[in-house]
N, C-alpha and C positions, 0 to 999 in steps of 0.2 A: 446300352450305352453306359459306360463306366464313370462318366464324369459326374461330379456332385452338383455342378452348375451347368445349365444350358446357356450357351453363348448366343446372343442375338445380334442381328443386323436390323436396324430400323430403316425401312425403305420408304422414303418420302419424309421431308422435314417441314411439313406445313403446320398449320395452327394446332391441330389435334396432337401431333407428335410433340411439338414444343411445349404446349400447355399441360399435357397430361401423360403421354407415353414415356418420354424420356425421363421426367422426374420420377415416374413410378418405379424405375429400377432400384432406387434407393430403398424402397419398401419391399423389394422382392429378392433381397440378397441371399436368402436361404437357399435358393436353387436357380437363380437367374442372373445373368450378367450382360451388360451392354458392351459389345466389343467392336461394333462396326456401324458406320453411317453411310447411307446412300442418298445422294441428292444431286441435282443439276446446278445447285448454287454453291460456288466455291466459298463464299463468305459464311454461309450456314455451316458448311463442313468444317471450316477452320475454327470458327468461334464455338460451335457446339461440341466439337471434339475436345477443346480445351476445358469447357465447362463440365463435361461428363467423363473426362479422363479417358478418351478413346485415342488409341495410337493413330497418328496421321496416316500411316501406311495402310490402315484398315478403313480409310475413307475413300469412297468411289463415287463417280458420276453415274447417271443412268446408262450412259454409253458404255461404261465399264462393268455393267451388271454381270455379264458372263464371266469376266475376269474375277469379280468378287465371289461369285458362286464357285469358281474353281479353286479359290483360296481356302485355307484352313482357318479363317479368322472368325467363323461363326458356324453354329449348328442349326439355327432356325432364323426365319425372317418374320418381322412384324410389318405387314404391308399396310401402309397408311397413305396410299396414293388416291388420285381421283378414281371414281367408280369404274370407268371404262378401261383402266389399266390393270385391274385386279387379276383378270384371267391370265394374261401373258406373263406377268411377273410371278404368279403362283405356279403356273405350269413349268416355267423355267427353273424355279426353285425346287420343285418336286423332282424334276428330271436330274437335278444335280444332287439329290439326296438330302435336301434341306427340309426341315419341318416348317409348316406355314401357319401363322396366326394372322388372319386377314380381317381388315375392317369391314363393316357392313355398309350398305348392302353388299352381299358377297360378289355380285356381278350384275351387269345390266339386263341379263336374260337367263332363262333356264338352261339354254344350250351351253353358255359359258360356265355356269355353275356345274353342270354335269361333267364338262371337260376337266374342271379343277378337281372334282371328286375322283374321277378316273385316273388323273395323273398322280394324285397322292396315293391312291390305292395300288396302282401298278408299280410305283417306286417304293412302296412300303414306308411312307412317311406320314406323320400326323398332320391333319388339317383341321383347324378350329376357326370358327367365325367369331369375331369379337363382340359378342352380346354381353356387355359388362354387367347388365342388370340381372343376369342369371346368378351373380355372386353377391348381389346387393341386398342388404338386410331388409329394407322396407318392402321391396317388391316380393321377395321370397317369403317374408312373414305373411303377406297377403295370400300367397299361394297356400301356405300351410293352414291359415285360418279357414280358408274355404274348404280345404281337404277334411278338416275335423268338424265341419258343419256349423261353424260360428254364425253364418248368415243363412243357414238352411241350404236349400238347393240353389246354386247360382243360376239365374235365368237371363240376366241382361248385363251387357258390358257397354259402357259408353266412354269415349275419350275425346279430348281436344288437345291438340299439340300445334302451337303456332309460334312464329317468330317473324321478324322483319329481315329478309335476306339482303345482304350487301350487294349493291349494283356491280355487275361484271364479275361476281364471284363464280367459280367453276360450277357451283350448284344451280346456276341460272342457264347453263348450256345444255341443250338437248343432246348434242353429240358426245357429251361427257357423262351421259346418264344422270343428269341433274333432275331437279323438281322436288317438291315437298313430299310426294308419295314415296319416292325412293329414299329420301334423306331422313325424314322424321315420321312419315306415316308408317314406316316399317316398325317403329317402336310400338305404335298402337296395335298393329297386327300381331306382333310377337307377344305383347303383353296379354292380349285376349287369348291367344293360344295357350300360354302357360298358366293363365288363371283358370281357364276352362279345362285344361289338360286334354285338349282335343284339337282336331283340325276342321276347318269349315268345309262345307261341300257345295255351297253356292254363294254368289255375291252379286250385288247391284250397286251402281255408283254414279256419281256426277262429278264432272270437272268444271271449274270456273276460272275466268280471269278477266280483269278489266283492261284499261288502256295504259297501265303503268308499263314503261319500256322494259322493266326488269323481267316481264313475263312475255316477251315476244316469242321465245322459243319453248317455254314450259308453261304448265298450268300454274295459276296462283294458289288455288285451293282444290282440295278433293274431299268429298264426303262419300262414305261407303258403309254398306251394311253387309255383314257376313252371317250366314246361317249355319248353325252347328247341330249335331245330333241332339235329340231330346227337345227339339223346337226351341233351342236357345239362340238368342240374337246378340251379335256384337256390332256396334256402330262406332264410327269415329269421323272426325273432321280434322284435317291438317292444312296448314296455310303458311306460305312464305310472305304474306302481305298483311299480317295482323299482329297486334300486341302479343308479347310473350305470354303464353299459357302452356302449362304442362300438367295435365290432369287426367285421371281416370276414375271411374266408379263401377263397382260390381254390385248389382242388386240381386238379392236372393229372396227366397220365400219367407225368411224370418229376419232379414236385416240387410245391411249394406256395408261396403268398405269403400272409402274415398281416399285417394292419394292425390295431394296437391301441395307442392310440386311432386311429380311422379317420376320423371325421366332424367332430370338434370344430374350433372356430375360435379358441379362447382358450388352447390348450395346445400343447406340442410333440407332433408325431405320430411314430409309430414303425412300421417295417415290417421283417419278416424274410422272406428268400427262401431256400428250400431247393431246390436243384437237384442231383438225384442225392444224393451224400453231402456236398456242399458247402453250408454255411450262412453266409449273410451277414446282418448286422443293421445297420440304418440308422436315423438320426433326422433329422427335419426340424424345425428350431427354430421356435418360435412366430412366425408371420407375420401380416401384415394380409391377410386373404383377401377383403376387400371392395373395396379399391382396385383390384385387377386386373380385377374386373368392370366398374368404372367406366371404367377406361382402355380396356379392350377394346370396351365398348359405344360409348364416345365415338368411338373409331377407326372403328367400323362406320358411325356417323352421318356423320362428317366425310369418309369415303372412299366412302360409299354402297355398303357391302358388307353381306351378310346375316349376322346374328349366329348363332353356335352357342354356347349353346343357344337355339333359337328357340321360338316359340309352339308349334310341332309337338312339341317335346320335352316341354313341359308337358302338352299334350293326350295324348300317349302314356302318360305316367305316370298321368294321370287315368283313361284307359281301363282300365289294369291295376288301379288301385285299385277302380274300380267292379266289375270282374270278381271281384276278391277278396271284396268285400262281398257280391256275389250268391252266390258259392260258400258263404260262411259262412251266409247265409240259407237256401239250398236244401239244403246238405249234399252238393252234387254238384260234380264237376269242371266248370268253366266254360271253354268255348272262346272265345277272343277274336274268332273269326270274321274279318270283314273288318277287318284291322288298319291303322292309320296307320303307315307306315314312314318313318323319317327317315334318309336315307342318310348324313347328316353325324354323325360321332361324335367326341368329344374325344380328344385324345392329348397326348403330351408337347410338341408344337409350341405348345400353348396355355398352357404354364406361364409364370406371371409371379410374381416374388417381390418383396414389398415389406416394409419393416421392420414389426415388431410395433407396435401402438398401446398407449399407456398407458391404463388404465381411467379414463374421465372421471367427474366428479361427475354423478350422475343426478338428474333433476328429475321428481318425482311419478310414479315408475315403479319396478317391481321385476321381477326375473327371473321367467319363467313356471315355472321349476323350483325345487325346494328344494335349496339347496346342501348 
């Protein structure tokens, strides 16, 4: 590809797109450009096109997606749709020769993930899953501190990630692949994997829900334990019915690392390192966590390199999520069996820091969680 900038269509103009993805292009100008918008809401298309200087002829409805893909208005798509729509829109984009940056979870199940990977491979386009924390300083510094032995040998991981989901939000719908495990538990699973630099081989879990009507179709909470090589354990609890908490702790033979908040994109992150008797506290100021994804993915496209996090990364998390759900159904430990192994793991070499974005005006959208 000879272009100096990769041109993007953002597919889906919901909360995450408006609050984070669209503003991120201002910090990714070195190699990324927003040139197209795709949404079923004409008002969103009209107003956001004006805000972000997108030509109105490059604005399409979902029904016009095939027409959009056949146009020459973009080179790559950023898919920010409900989870159950990821596969179809990814496969269509791949078949049209467009590169794909897809929000997580990658898809509702392993089969969909595999189809997405195969479509990208057969059409020789890049596929990356939007794990923004793979480029975030606080999380990747934790990875590197563990790698250099700051806390000795890592033995335990524990995480809590909770919020109050908004009633009737897409994430409360089972047929939209909603639920806290898919939506926020995936952060805990992925963090444990990059902190241990390994994949779990068995899991055990419990699901819970009360009488709150928000949880008619989905679980309210999930607790899981994952077992890794070397007899290491990773545990987490995630919930859509509890006060906001975003935290993880890695305990080693000689110390521990605590991040709180750990997973957020709109606030300052903090971490504490205890090494022997020495305690260090650090803060990472609020940053744009979405522009680094764009810059990195565009660089992969322009230089024909394979992205990390790849489609394999998304597939592995979905294999683990499905095993966790099976354990909850059966009441048994579930072995992951023949696992997909991804040798590429993120570390501090992937850190990119971009200035924080100011909250933009929102058009016909609200946050999926209760503030």
